[in-house]
CHARMM internal coordinates of N, CA and C (Angstrom, degrees):
IC EDIT
DIST 1 N 1 CA 1.4501
DIST 1 CA 1 C 1.5267
ANGL 1 N 1 CA 1 C 109.73
DIST 1 C 2 N 1.3079
ANGL 1 CA 1 C 2 N 116.49
DIHE 1 N 1 CA 1 C 2 N 137.09
DIST 2 N 2 CA 1.4630
ANGL 1 C 2 N 2 CA 122.14
DIHE 1 CA 1 C 2 N 2 CA -178.99
DIST 2 CA 2 C 1.5249
ANGL 2 N 2 CA 2 C 111.03
DIHE 1 C 2 N 2 CA 2 C -79.72
DIST 2 C 3 N 1.3352
ANGL 2 CA 2 C 3 N 116.28
DIHE 2 N 2 CA 2 C 3 N 136.01
DIST 3 N 3 CA 1.4543
ANGL 2 C 3 N 3 CA 120.17
DIHE 2 CA 2 C 3 N 3 CA 176.87
DIST 3 CA 3 C 1.5138
ANGL 3 N 3 CA 3 C 109.83
DIHE 2 C 3 N 3 CA 3 C -74.06
DIST 3 C 4 N 1.3297
ANGL 3 CA 3 C 4 N 117.26
DIHE 3 N 3 CA 3 C 4 N 142.21
DIST 4 N 4 CA 1.4565
ANGL 3 C 4 N 4 CA 120.82
DIHE 3 CA 3 C 4 N 4 CA 178.64
DIST 4 CA 4 C 1.5102
ANGL 4 N 4 CA 4 C 110.09
DIHE 3 C 4 N 4 CA 4 C 161.62
DIST 4 C 5 N 1.3041
ANGL 4 CA 4 C 5 N 115.97
DIHE 4 N 4 CA 4 C 5 N -172.30
DIST 5 N 5 CA 1.4492
ANGL 4 C 5 N 5 CA 121.80
DIHE 4 CA 4 C 5 N 5 CA 178.69
DIST 5 CA 5 C 1.5170
ANGL 5 N 5 CA 5 C 108.78
DIHE 4 C 5 N 5 CA 5 C -125.59
DIST 5 C 6 N 1.3039
ANGL 5 CA 5 C 6 N 116.49
DIHE 5 N 5 CA 5 C 6 N 151.72
DIST 6 N 6 CA 1.4559
ANGL 5 C 6 N 6 CA 121.16
DIHE 5 CA 5 C 6 N 6 CA 179.49
DIST 6 CA 6 C 1.5218
ANGL 6 N 6 CA 6 C 110.26
DIHE 5 C 6 N 6 CA 6 C -83.16
DIST 6 C 7 N 1.3242
ANGL 6 CA 6 C 7 N 117.05
DIHE 6 N 6 CA 6 C 7 N 128.59
DIST 7 N 7 CA 1.4581
ANGL 6 C 7 N 7 CA 123.91
DIHE 6 CA 6 C 7 N 7 CA 174.01
DIST 7 CA 7 C 1.5258
ANGL 7 N 7 CA 7 C 106.42
DIHE 6 C 7 N 7 CA 7 C -126.60
DIST 7 C 8 N 1.3209
ANGL 7 CA 7 C 8 N 116.11
DIHE 7 N 7 CA 7 C 8 N 97.81
DIST 8 N 8 CA 1.4582
ANGL 7 C 8 N 8 CA 119.17
DIHE 7 CA 7 C 8 N 8 CA -175.19
DIST 8 CA 8 C 1.5124
ANGL 8 N 8 CA 8 C 108.82
DIHE 7 C 8 N 8 CA 8 C 66.96
DIST 8 C 9 N 1.3232
ANGL 8 CA 8 C 9 N 117.21
DIHE 8 N 8 CA 8 C 9 N -120.78
DIST 9 N 9 CA 1.4589
ANGL 8 C 9 N 9 CA 122.15
DIHE 8 CA 8 C 9 N 9 CA 177.04
DIST 9 CA 9 C 1.5236
ANGL 9 N 9 CA 9 C 112.13
DIHE 8 C 9 N 9 CA 9 C -102.88
DIST 9 C 10 N 1.3373
ANGL 9 CA 9 C 10 N 116.69
DIHE 9 N 9 CA 9 C 10 N 5.96
DIST 10 N 10 CA 1.4600
ANGL 9 C 10 N 10 CA 120.34
DIHE 9 CA 9 C 10 N 10 CA -176.68
DIST 10 CA 10 C 1.5202
ANGL 10 N 10 CA 10 C 110.19
DIHE 9 C 10 N 10 CA 10 C -105.55
DIST 10 C 11 N 1.2978
ANGL 10 CA 10 C 11 N 116.41
DIHE 10 N 10 CA 10 C 11 N 145.45
DIST 11 N 11 CA 1.4541
ANGL 10 C 11 N 11 CA 122.32
DIHE 10 CA 10 C 11 N 11 CA 175.47
DIST 11 CA 11 C 1.5245
ANGL 11 N 11 CA 11 C 107.68
DIHE 10 C 11 N 11 CA 11 C -100.82
DIST 11 C 12 N 1.3343
ANGL 11 CA 11 C 12 N 116.56
DIHE 11 N 11 CA 11 C 12 N 115.70
DIST 12 N 12 CA 1.4706
ANGL 11 C 12 N 12 CA 120.77
DIHE 11 CA 11 C 12 N 12 CA -178.24
DIST 12 CA 12 C 1.5236
ANGL 12 N 12 CA 12 C 109.34
DIHE 11 C 12 N 12 CA 12 C -92.42
DIST 12 C 13 N 1.3135
ANGL 12 CA 12 C 13 N 116.20
DIHE 12 N 12 CA 12 C 13 N 132.76
DIST 13 N 13 CA 1.4572
ANGL 12 C 13 N 13 CA 121.11
DIHE 12 CA 12 C 13 N 13 CA 178.41
DIST 13 CA 13 C 1.5214
ANGL 13 N 13 CA 13 C 110.03
DIHE 12 C 13 N 13 CA 13 C -71.20
DIST 13 C 14 N 1.3107
ANGL 13 CA 13 C 14 N 115.91
DIHE 13 N 13 CA 13 C 14 N 146.57
DIST 14 N 14 CA 1.4576
ANGL 13 C 14 N 14 CA 120.81
DIHE 13 CA 13 C 14 N 14 CA 178.34
DIST 14 CA 14 C 1.5241
ANGL 14 N 14 CA 14 C 108.71
DIHE 13 C 14 N 14 CA 14 C -73.17
DIST 14 C 15 N 1.3503
ANGL 14 CA 14 C 15 N 118.00
DIHE 14 N 14 CA 14 C 15 N 143.48
DIST 15 N 15 CA 1.4607
ANGL 14 C 15 N 15 CA 119.43
DIHE 14 CA 14 C 15 N 15 CA 179.17
DIST 15 CA 15 C 1.5195
ANGL 15 N 15 CA 15 C 111.83
DIHE 14 C 15 N 15 CA 15 C -66.91
DIST 15 C 16 N 1.3057
ANGL 15 CA 15 C 16 N 115.99
DIHE 15 N 15 CA 15 C 16 N 147.41
DIST 16 N 16 CA 1.4570
ANGL 15 C 16 N 16 CA 120.59
DIHE 15 CA 15 C 16 N 16 CA 177.76
DIST 16 CA 16 C 1.5199
ANGL 16 N 16 CA 16 C 109.69
DIHE 15 C 16 N 16 CA 16 C -75.21
DIST 16 C 17 N 1.3130
ANGL 16 CA 16 C 17 N 115.60
DIHE 16 N 16 CA 16 C 17 N 144.84
DIST 17 N 17 CA 1.4513
ANGL 16 C 17 N 17 CA 120.54
DIHE 16 CA 16 C 17 N 17 CA 177.80
DIST 17 CA 17 C 1.5209
ANGL 17 N 17 CA 17 C 108.31
DIHE 16 C 17 N 17 CA 17 C -91.46
DIST 17 C 18 N 1.3130
ANGL 17 CA 17 C 18 N 116.19
DIHE 17 N 17 CA 17 C 18 N 127.76
DIST 18 N 18 CA 1.4519
ANGL 17 C 18 N 18 CA 120.70
DIHE 17 CA 17 C 18 N 18 CA 178.62
DIST 18 CA 18 C 1.5169
ANGL 18 N 18 CA 18 C 108.40
DIHE 17 C 18 N 18 CA 18 C -131.16
DIST 18 C 19 N 1.3109
ANGL 18 CA 18 C 19 N 115.13
DIHE 18 N 18 CA 18 C 19 N 173.67
DIST 19 N 19 CA 1.4550
ANGL 18 C 19 N 19 CA 119.22
DIHE 18 CA 18 C 19 N 19 CA -179.37
DIST 19 CA 19 C 1.5182
ANGL 19 N 19 CA 19 C 110.82
DIHE 18 C 19 N 19 CA 19 C -64.77
DIST 19 C 20 N 1.3189
ANGL 19 CA 19 C 20 N 116.35
DIHE 19 N 19 CA 19 C 20 N 140.40
DIST 20 N 20 CA 1.4538
ANGL 19 C 20 N 20 CA 122.48
DIHE 19 CA 19 C 20 N 20 CA 177.02
DIST 20 CA 20 C 1.5234
ANGL 20 N 20 CA 20 C 109.08
DIHE 19 C 20 N 20 CA 20 C -78.20
DIST 20 C 21 N 1.3180
ANGL 20 CA 20 C 21 N 115.66
DIHE 20 N 20 CA 20 C 21 N 154.09
DIST 21 N 21 CA 1.4592
ANGL 20 C 21 N 21 CA 120.11
DIHE 20 CA 20 C 21 N 21 CA 174.49
DIST 21 CA 21 C 1.5235
ANGL 21 N 21 CA 21 C 108.48
DIHE 20 C 21 N 21 CA 21 C -72.75
DIST 21 C 22 N 1.3038
ANGL 21 CA 21 C 22 N 116.39
DIHE 21 N 21 CA 21 C 22 N 136.64
DIST 22 N 22 CA 1.4628
ANGL 21 C 22 N 22 CA 120.41
DIHE 21 CA 21 C 22 N 22 CA 176.66
DIST 22 CA 22 C 1.5239
ANGL 22 N 22 CA 22 C 108.80
DIHE 21 C 22 N 22 CA 22 C -94.16
DIST 22 C 23 N 1.3281
ANGL 22 CA 22 C 23 N 116.28
DIHE 22 N 22 CA 22 C 23 N 164.87
DIST 23 N 23 CA 1.4633
ANGL 22 C 23 N 23 CA 120.96
DIHE 22 CA 22 C 23 N 23 CA 178.97
DIST 23 CA 23 C 1.5210
ANGL 23 N 23 CA 23 C 110.73
DIHE 22 C 23 N 23 CA 23 C -60.62
DIST 23 C 24 N 1.3218
ANGL 23 CA 23 C 24 N 117.40
DIHE 23 N 23 CA 23 C 24 N -37.06
DIST 24 N 24 CA 1.4697
ANGL 23 C 24 N 24 CA 121.33
DIHE 23 CA 23 C 24 N 24 CA 179.86
DIST 24 CA 24 C 1.5303
ANGL 24 N 24 CA 24 C 110.37
DIHE 23 C 24 N 24 CA 24 C -67.91
DIST 24 C 25 N 1.3451
ANGL 24 CA 24 C 25 N 117.34
DIHE 24 N 24 CA 24 C 25 N -41.68
DIST 25 N 25 CA 1.4611
ANGL 24 C 25 N 25 CA 120.30
DIHE 24 CA 24 C 25 N 25 CA 178.42
DIST 25 CA 25 C 1.5242
ANGL 25 N 25 CA 25 C 110.94
DIHE 24 C 25 N 25 CA 25 C -62.86
DIST 25 C 26 N 1.3231
ANGL 25 CA 25 C 26 N 116.91
DIHE 25 N 25 CA 25 C 26 N -43.70
DIST 26 N 26 CA 1.4619
ANGL 25 C 26 N 26 CA 121.21
DIHE 25 CA 25 C 26 N 26 CA 179.80
DIST 26 CA 26 C 1.5288
ANGL 26 N 26 CA 26 C 109.99
DIHE 25 C 26 N 26 CA 26 C -62.65
DIST 26 C 27 N 1.3111
ANGL 26 CA 26 C 27 N 116.67
DIHE 26 N 26 CA 26 C 27 N -43.04
DIST 27 N 27 CA 1.4682
ANGL 26 C 27 N 27 CA 121.27
DIHE 26 CA 26 C 27 N 27 CA -179.48
DIST 27 CA 27 C 1.5252
ANGL 27 N 27 CA 27 C 111.92
DIHE 26 C 27 N 27 CA 27 C -62.58
DIST 27 C 28 N 1.3362
ANGL 27 CA 27 C 28 N 117.10
DIHE 27 N 27 CA 27 C 28 N -33.43
DIST 28 N 28 CA 1.4592
ANGL 27 C 28 N 28 CA 121.74
DIHE 27 CA 27 C 28 N 28 CA -176.90
DIST 28 CA 28 C 1.5319
ANGL 28 N 28 CA 28 C 114.49
DIHE 27 C 28 N 28 CA 28 C -88.17
DIST 28 C 29 N 1.3247
ANGL 28 CA 28 C 29 N 118.70
DIHE 28 N 28 CA 28 C 29 N -5.00
DIST 29 N 29 CA 1.4690
ANGL 28 C 29 N 29 CA 121.20
DIHE 28 CA 28 C 29 N 29 CA 179.45
DIST 29 CA 29 C 1.5194
ANGL 29 N 29 CA 29 C 110.10
DIHE 28 C 29 N 29 CA 29 C -72.34
DIST 29 C 30 N 1.3143
ANGL 29 CA 29 C 30 N 116.55
DIHE 29 N 29 CA 29 C 30 N 124.46
DIST 30 N 30 CA 1.4649
ANGL 29 C 30 N 30 CA 122.09
DIHE 29 CA 29 C 30 N 30 CA -179.70
DIST 30 CA 30 C 1.5208
ANGL 30 N 30 CA 30 C 112.25
DIHE 29 C 30 N 30 CA 30 C -125.61
DIST 30 C 31 N 1.3335
ANGL 30 CA 30 C 31 N 116.96
DIHE 30 N 30 CA 30 C 31 N -29.21
DIST 31 N 31 CA 1.4595
ANGL 30 C 31 N 31 CA 121.31
DIHE 30 CA 30 C 31 N 31 CA -176.29
DIST 31 CA 31 C 1.5302
ANGL 31 N 31 CA 31 C 110.17
DIHE 30 C 31 N 31 CA 31 C -77.27
DIST 31 C 32 N 1.3481
ANGL 31 CA 31 C 32 N 118.18
DIHE 31 N 31 CA 31 C 32 N 130.66
DIST 32 N 32 CA 1.4675
ANGL 31 C 32 N 32 CA 120.33
DIHE 31 CA 31 C 32 N 32 CA 179.40
DIST 32 CA 32 C 1.5292
ANGL 32 N 32 CA 32 C 111.34
DIHE 31 C 32 N 32 CA 32 C -58.52
DIST 32 C 33 N 1.3262
ANGL 32 CA 32 C 33 N 115.32
DIHE 32 N 32 CA 32 C 33 N 139.39
DIST 33 N 33 CA 1.4540
ANGL 32 C 33 N 33 CA 120.60
DIHE 32 CA 32 C 33 N 33 CA 179.03
DIST 33 CA 33 C 1.5103
ANGL 33 N 33 CA 33 C 111.86
DIHE 32 C 33 N 33 CA 33 C 161.14
DIST 33 C 34 N 1.3321
ANGL 33 CA 33 C 34 N 115.10
DIHE 33 N 33 CA 33 C 34 N -175.04
DIST 34 N 34 CA 1.4561
ANGL 33 C 34 N 34 CA 122.69
DIHE 33 CA 33 C 34 N 34 CA -179.94
DIST 34 CA 34 C 1.5217
ANGL 34 N 34 CA 34 C 107.32
DIHE 33 C 34 N 34 CA 34 C -115.91
DIST 34 C 35 N 1.3269
ANGL 34 CA 34 C 35 N 116.20
DIHE 34 N 34 CA 34 C 35 N 126.35
DIST 35 N 35 CA 1.4548
ANGL 34 C 35 N 35 CA 121.83
DIHE 34 CA 34 C 35 N 35 CA -176.85
DIST 35 CA 35 C 1.5261
ANGL 35 N 35 CA 35 C 109.01
DIHE 34 C 35 N 35 CA 35 C -119.00
DIST 35 C 36 N 1.3285
ANGL 35 CA 35 C 36 N 117.26
DIHE 35 N 35 CA 35 C 36 N 122.61
DIST 36 N 36 CA 1.4582
ANGL 35 C 36 N 36 CA 122.54
DIHE 35 CA 35 C 36 N 36 CA -175.99
DIST 36 CA 36 C 1.5236
ANGL 36 N 36 CA 36 C 112.10
DIHE 35 C 36 N 36 CA 36 C -80.24
DIST 36 C 37 N 1.3352
ANGL 36 CA 36 C 37 N 114.29
DIHE 36 N 36 CA 36 C 37 N 140.18
DIST 37 N 37 CA 1.4609
ANGL 36 C 37 N 37 CA 121.46
DIHE 36 CA 36 C 37 N 37 CA 174.33
DIST 37 CA 37 C 1.5243
ANGL 37 N 37 CA 37 C 109.77
DIHE 36 C 37 N 37 CA 37 C -112.33
DIST 37 C 38 N 1.3176
ANGL 37 CA 37 C 38 N 117.28
DIHE 37 N 37 CA 37 C 38 N 0.08
DIST 38 N 38 CA 1.4582
ANGL 37 C 38 N 38 CA 122.27
DIHE 37 CA 37 C 38 N 38 CA 179.33
DIST 38 CA 38 C 1.5127
ANGL 38 N 38 CA 38 C 112.08
DIHE 37 C 38 N 38 CA 38 C 94.54
DIST 38 C 39 N 1.3122
ANGL 38 CA 38 C 39 N 116.30
DIHE 38 N 38 CA 38 C 39 N 152.41
DIST 39 N 39 CA 1.4589
ANGL 38 C 39 N 39 CA 122.04
DIHE 38 CA 38 C 39 N 39 CA 176.54
DIST 39 CA 39 C 1.5128
ANGL 39 N 39 CA 39 C 114.41
DIHE 38 C 39 N 39 CA 39 C 65.44
DIST 39 C 40 N 1.3288
ANGL 39 CA 39 C 40 N 118.78
DIHE 39 N 39 CA 39 C 40 N 24.16
DIST 40 N 40 CA 1.4555
ANGL 39 C 40 N 40 CA 121.82
DIHE 39 CA 39 C 40 N 40 CA 178.54
DIST 40 CA 40 C 1.5160
ANGL 40 N 40 CA 40 C 114.24
DIHE 39 C 40 N 40 CA 40 C 90.08
DIST 40 C 41 N 1.3208
ANGL 40 CA 40 C 41 N 118.31
DIHE 40 N 40 CA 40 C 41 N -0.76
DIST 41 N 41 CA 1.4638
ANGL 40 C 41 N 41 CA 121.61
DIHE 40 CA 40 C 41 N 41 CA 179.51
DIST 41 CA 41 C 1.5248
ANGL 41 N 41 CA 41 C 109.63
DIHE 40 C 41 N 41 CA 41 C -92.49
DIST 41 C 42 N 1.3372
ANGL 41 CA 41 C 42 N 115.69
DIHE 41 N 41 CA 41 C 42 N 128.40
DIST 42 N 42 CA 1.4588
ANGL 41 C 42 N 42 CA 121.73
DIHE 41 CA 41 C 42 N 42 CA -178.17
DIST 42 CA 42 C 1.5187
ANGL 42 N 42 CA 42 C 110.47
DIHE 41 C 42 N 42 CA 42 C -128.33
DIST 42 C 43 N 1.3253
ANGL 42 CA 42 C 43 N 114.66
DIHE 42 N 42 CA 42 C 43 N 150.84
DIST 43 N 43 CA 1.4515
ANGL 42 C 43 N 43 CA 122.33
DIHE 42 CA 42 C 43 N 43 CA 174.92
DIST 43 CA 43 C 1.5186
ANGL 43 N 43 CA 43 C 106.76
DIHE 42 C 43 N 43 CA 43 C -112.37
DIST 43 C 44 N 1.3426
ANGL 43 CA 43 C 44 N 117.26
DIHE 43 N 43 CA 43 C 44 N 116.00
DIST 44 N 44 CA 1.4552
ANGL 43 C 44 N 44 CA 122.44
DIHE 43 CA 43 C 44 N 44 CA 179.93
DIST 44 CA 44 C 1.5169
ANGL 44 N 44 CA 44 C 110.36
DIHE 43 C 44 N 44 CA 44 C -95.32
DIST 44 C 45 N 1.3286
ANGL 44 CA 44 C 45 N 115.36
DIHE 44 N 44 CA 44 C 45 N 133.16
DIST 45 N 45 CA 1.4608
ANGL 44 C 45 N 45 CA 121.85
DIHE 44 CA 44 C 45 N 45 CA 169.92
DIST 45 CA 45 C 1.5177
ANGL 45 N 45 CA 45 C 104.55
DIHE 44 C 45 N 45 CA 45 C -115.18
DIST 45 C 46 N 1.3440
ANGL 45 CA 45 C 46 N 117.14
DIHE 45 N 45 CA 45 C 46 N 112.41
DIST 46 N 46 CA 1.4599
ANGL 45 C 46 N 46 CA 120.53
DIHE 45 CA 45 C 46 N 46 CA -177.06
DIST 46 CA 46 C 1.5169
ANGL 46 N 46 CA 46 C 112.30
DIHE 45 C 46 N 46 CA 46 C -93.97
DIST 46 C 47 N 1.2860
ANGL 46 CA 46 C 47 N 118.64
DIHE 46 N 46 CA 46 C 47 N -55.10
DIST 47 N 47 CA 1.4674
ANGL 46 C 47 N 47 CA 123.06
DIHE 46 CA 46 C 47 N 47 CA 179.49
DIST 47 CA 47 C 1.5193
ANGL 47 N 47 CA 47 C 107.02
DIHE 46 C 47 N 47 CA 47 C -150.65
DIST 47 C 48 N 1.3078
ANGL 47 CA 47 C 48 N 115.85
DIHE 47 N 47 CA 47 C 48 N -172.17
DIST 48 N 48 CA 1.4626
ANGL 47 C 48 N 48 CA 119.22
DIHE 47 CA 47 C 48 N 48 CA 179.90
DIST 48 CA 48 C 1.5269
ANGL 48 N 48 CA 48 C 110.29
DIHE 47 C 48 N 48 CA 48 C -56.54
DIST 48 C 49 N 1.3114
ANGL 48 CA 48 C 49 N 116.25
DIHE 48 N 48 CA 48 C 49 N 124.97
DIST 49 N 49 CA 1.4657
ANGL 48 C 49 N 49 CA 123.62
DIHE 48 CA 48 C 49 N 49 CA 177.43
DIST 49 CA 49 C 1.5244
ANGL 49 N 49 CA 49 C 114.18
DIHE 48 C 49 N 49 CA 49 C 64.12
DIST 49 C 50 N 1.3401
ANGL 49 CA 49 C 50 N 118.82
DIHE 49 N 49 CA 49 C 50 N 28.29
DIST 50 N 50 CA 1.4631
ANGL 49 C 50 N 50 CA 122.49
DIHE 49 CA 49 C 50 N 50 CA 174.45
DIST 50 CA 50 C 1.5226
ANGL 50 N 50 CA 50 C 108.80
DIHE 49 C 50 N 50 CA 50 C -125.92
DIST 50 C 51 N 1.3221
ANGL 50 CA 50 C 51 N 115.66
DIHE 50 N 50 CA 50 C 51 N 101.90
DIST 51 N 51 CA 1.4612
ANGL 50 C 51 N 51 CA 122.55
DIHE 50 CA 50 C 51 N 51 CA -176.37
DIST 51 CA 51 C 1.5187
ANGL 51 N 51 CA 51 C 109.11
DIHE 50 C 51 N 51 CA 51 C -127.66
DIST 51 C 52 N 1.3561
ANGL 51 CA 51 C 52 N 117.92
DIHE 51 N 51 CA 51 C 52 N 134.75
DIST 52 N 52 CA 1.4573
ANGL 51 C 52 N 52 CA 122.18
DIHE 51 CA 51 C 52 N 52 CA -176.45
DIST 52 CA 52 C 1.5222
ANGL 52 N 52 CA 52 C 111.37
DIHE 51 C 52 N 52 CA 52 C -140.62
DIST 52 C 53 N 1.3244
ANGL 52 CA 52 C 53 N 116.64
DIHE 52 N 52 CA 52 C 53 N 144.74
DIST 53 N 53 CA 1.4609
ANGL 52 C 53 N 53 CA 122.66
DIHE 52 CA 52 C 53 N 53 CA 169.85
DIST 53 CA 53 C 1.5181
ANGL 53 N 53 CA 53 C 107.23
DIHE 52 C 53 N 53 CA 53 C -97.32
DIST 53 C 54 N 1.3458
ANGL 53 CA 53 C 54 N 116.40
DIHE 53 N 53 CA 53 C 54 N 133.17
DIST 54 N 54 CA 1.4642
ANGL 53 C 54 N 54 CA 122.26
DIHE 53 CA 53 C 54 N 54 CA -176.87
DIST 54 CA 54 C 1.5254
ANGL 54 N 54 CA 54 C 109.43
DIHE 53 C 54 N 54 CA 54 C -136.63
DIST 54 C 55 N 1.3343
ANGL 54 CA 54 C 55 N 116.10
DIHE 54 N 54 CA 54 C 55 N 139.47
DIST 55 N 55 CA 1.4603
ANGL 54 C 55 N 55 CA 121.78
DIHE 54 CA 54 C 55 N 55 CA 173.35
DIST 55 CA 55 C 1.5168
ANGL 55 N 55 CA 55 C 107.43
DIHE 54 C 55 N 55 CA 55 C -103.58
DIST 55 C 56 N 1.3486
ANGL 55 CA 55 C 56 N 117.49
DIHE 55 N 55 CA 55 C 56 N 121.72
DIST 56 N 56 CA 1.4693
ANGL 55 C 56 N 56 CA 122.56
DIHE 55 CA 55 C 56 N 56 CA 178.84
DIST 56 CA 56 C 1.5192
ANGL 56 N 56 CA 56 C 109.52
DIHE 55 C 56 N 56 CA 56 C -100.68
DIST 56 C 57 N 1.3278
ANGL 56 CA 56 C 57 N 115.65
DIHE 56 N 56 CA 56 C 57 N 133.21
DIST 57 N 57 CA 1.4556
ANGL 56 C 57 N 57 CA 120.94
DIHE 56 CA 56 C 57 N 57 CA -179.67
DIST 57 CA 57 C 1.5217
ANGL 57 N 57 CA 57 C 109.78
DIHE 56 C 57 N 57 CA 57 C -147.89
DIST 57 C 58 N 1.3090
ANGL 57 CA 57 C 58 N 115.57
DIHE 57 N 57 CA 57 C 58 N 162.94
DIST 58 N 58 CA 1.4601
ANGL 57 C 58 N 58 CA 120.85
DIHE 57 CA 57 C 58 N 58 CA 177.39
DIST 58 CA 58 C 1.5229
ANGL 58 N 58 CA 58 C 108.67
DIHE 57 C 58 N 58 CA 58 C -101.11
DIST 58 C 59 N 1.3285
ANGL 58 CA 58 C 59 N 115.79
DIHE 58 N 58 CA 58 C 59 N 125.61
DIST 59 N 59 CA 1.4620
ANGL 58 C 59 N 59 CA 122.25
DIHE 58 CA 58 C 59 N 59 CA 179.00
DIST 59 CA 59 C 1.5270
ANGL 59 N 59 CA 59 C 109.07
DIHE 58 C 59 N 59 CA 59 C -66.19
DIST 59 C 60 N 1.3123
ANGL 59 CA 59 C 60 N 116.74
DIHE 59 N 59 CA 59 C 60 N 126.40
DIST 60 N 60 CA 1.4731
ANGL 59 C 60 N 60 CA 120.49
DIHE 59 CA 59 C 60 N 60 CA -176.48
DIST 60 CA 60 C 1.5135
ANGL 60 N 60 CA 60 C 113.21
DIHE 59 C 60 N 60 CA 60 C -69.17
DIST 60 C 61 N 1.3327
ANGL 60 CA 60 C 61 N 118.17
DIHE 60 N 60 CA 60 C 61 N -30.23
DIST 61 N 61 CA 1.4633
ANGL 60 C 61 N 61 CA 119.45
DIHE 60 CA 60 C 61 N 61 CA -177.21
DIST 61 CA 61 C 1.5241
ANGL 61 N 61 CA 61 C 112.57
DIHE 60 C 61 N 61 CA 61 C -82.53
DIST 61 C 62 N 1.3388
ANGL 61 CA 61 C 62 N 117.12
DIHE 61 N 61 CA 61 C 62 N -39.05
DIST 62 N 62 CA 1.4677
ANGL 61 C 62 N 62 CA 119.50
DIHE 61 CA 61 C 62 N 62 CA -177.10
DIST 62 CA 62 C 1.5204
ANGL 62 N 62 CA 62 C 113.22
DIHE 61 C 62 N 62 CA 62 C -103.08
DIST 62 C 63 N 1.3313
ANGL 62 CA 62 C 63 N 117.51
DIHE 62 N 62 CA 62 C 63 N -19.63
DIST 63 N 63 CA 1.4544
ANGL 62 C 63 N 63 CA 121.28
DIHE 62 CA 62 C 63 N 63 CA -178.36
DIST 63 CA 63 C 1.5183
ANGL 63 N 63 CA 63 C 113.85
DIHE 62 C 63 N 63 CA 63 C 79.30
DIST 63 C 64 N 1.3421
ANGL 63 CA 63 C 64 N 116.75
DIHE 63 N 63 CA 63 C 64 N 4.68
DIST 64 N 64 CA 1.4639
ANGL 63 C 64 N 64 CA 120.59
DIHE 63 CA 63 C 64 N 64 CA -179.16
DIST 64 CA 64 C 1.5311
ANGL 64 N 64 CA 64 C 110.56
DIHE 63 C 64 N 64 CA 64 C -84.47
DIST 64 C 65 N 1.3171
ANGL 64 CA 64 C 65 N 114.63
DIHE 64 N 64 CA 64 C 65 N 150.91
DIST 65 N 65 CA 1.4634
ANGL 64 C 65 N 65 CA 121.54
DIHE 64 CA 64 C 65 N 65 CA 176.53
DIST 65 CA 65 C 1.5213
ANGL 65 N 65 CA 65 C 108.37
DIHE 64 C 65 N 65 CA 65 C -79.68
DIST 65 C 66 N 1.3372
ANGL 65 CA 65 C 66 N 116.02
DIHE 65 N 65 CA 65 C 66 N 129.40
DIST 66 N 66 CA 1.4734
ANGL 65 C 66 N 66 CA 121.67
DIHE 65 CA 65 C 66 N 66 CA -177.48
DIST 66 CA 66 C 1.5207
ANGL 66 N 66 CA 66 C 110.05
DIHE 65 C 66 N 66 CA 66 C -123.11
DIST 66 C 67 N 1.3285
ANGL 66 CA 66 C 67 N 116.04
DIHE 66 N 66 CA 66 C 67 N 153.42
DIST 67 N 67 CA 1.4555
ANGL 66 C 67 N 67 CA 123.44
DIHE 66 CA 66 C 67 N 67 CA 174.94
DIST 67 CA 67 C 1.5121
ANGL 67 N 67 CA 67 C 108.92
DIHE 66 C 67 N 67 CA 67 C -115.49
DIST 67 C 68 N 1.3202
ANGL 67 CA 67 C 68 N 116.47
DIHE 67 N 67 CA 67 C 68 N 133.28
DIST 68 N 68 CA 1.4553
ANGL 67 C 68 N 68 CA 122.66
DIHE 67 CA 67 C 68 N 68 CA 176.64
DIST 68 CA 68 C 1.5219
ANGL 68 N 68 CA 68 C 106.75
DIHE 67 C 68 N 68 CA 68 C -116.93
DIST 68 C 69 N 1.3350
ANGL 68 CA 68 C 69 N 116.72
DIHE 68 N 68 CA 68 C 69 N 112.60
DIST 69 N 69 CA 1.4568
ANGL 68 C 69 N 69 CA 121.25
DIHE 68 CA 68 C 69 N 69 CA -179.15
DIST 69 CA 69 C 1.5200
ANGL 69 N 69 CA 69 C 111.11
DIHE 68 C 69 N 69 CA 69 C -69.78
DIST 69 C 70 N 1.3199
ANGL 69 CA 69 C 70 N 116.29
DIHE 69 N 69 CA 69 C 70 N 133.11
DIST 70 N 70 CA 1.4530
ANGL 69 C 70 N 70 CA 121.42
DIHE 69 CA 69 C 70 N 70 CA -179.58
DIST 70 CA 70 C 1.5222
ANGL 70 N 70 CA 70 C 112.52
DIHE 69 C 70 N 70 CA 70 C -107.46
DIST 70 C 71 N 1.3191
ANGL 70 CA 70 C 71 N 117.12
DIHE 70 N 70 CA 70 C 71 N -10.82
DIST 71 N 71 CA 1.4539
ANGL 70 C 71 N 71 CA 120.29
DIHE 70 CA 70 C 71 N 71 CA 176.30
DIST 71 CA 71 C 1.5113
ANGL 71 N 71 CA 71 C 113.04
DIHE 70 C 71 N 71 CA 71 C 134.13
DIST 71 C 72 N 1.3169
ANGL 71 CA 71 C 72 N 113.93
DIHE 71 N 71 CA 71 C 72 N 165.77
DIST 72 N 72 CA 1.4621
ANGL 71 C 72 N 72 CA 120.85
DIHE 71 CA 71 C 72 N 72 CA -179.26
DIST 72 CA 72 C 1.5217
ANGL 72 N 72 CA 72 C 109.34
DIHE 71 C 72 N 72 CA 72 C -85.52
DIST 72 C 73 N 1.3274
ANGL 72 CA 72 C 73 N 115.33
DIHE 72 N 72 CA 72 C 73 N 158.12
DIST 73 N 73 CA 1.4534
ANGL 72 C 73 N 73 CA 121.93
DIHE 72 CA 72 C 73 N 73 CA 178.78
DIST 73 CA 73 C 1.4970
ANGL 73 N 73 CA 73 C 108.81
DIHE 72 C 73 N 73 CA 73 C -106.97
END
COOR INIT
IC SEED 1 N 1 CA 1 C
IC BUILD
């Protein structure tokens, strides 16, 4: 049996566990991009001196991927 949770008639796979970002890694990130911390939490680097924490989730009603800003770093 596959591990996961039931969402309607679909079986969703459990997210993989990976290493969390450390404070030192976050401090040293300079290249623009999205860096995963696991569990839907991402650290965005947009440009010089623009850093943001974002929670990514899928909207249950529309099925679209959404970003919820948690604040600047």
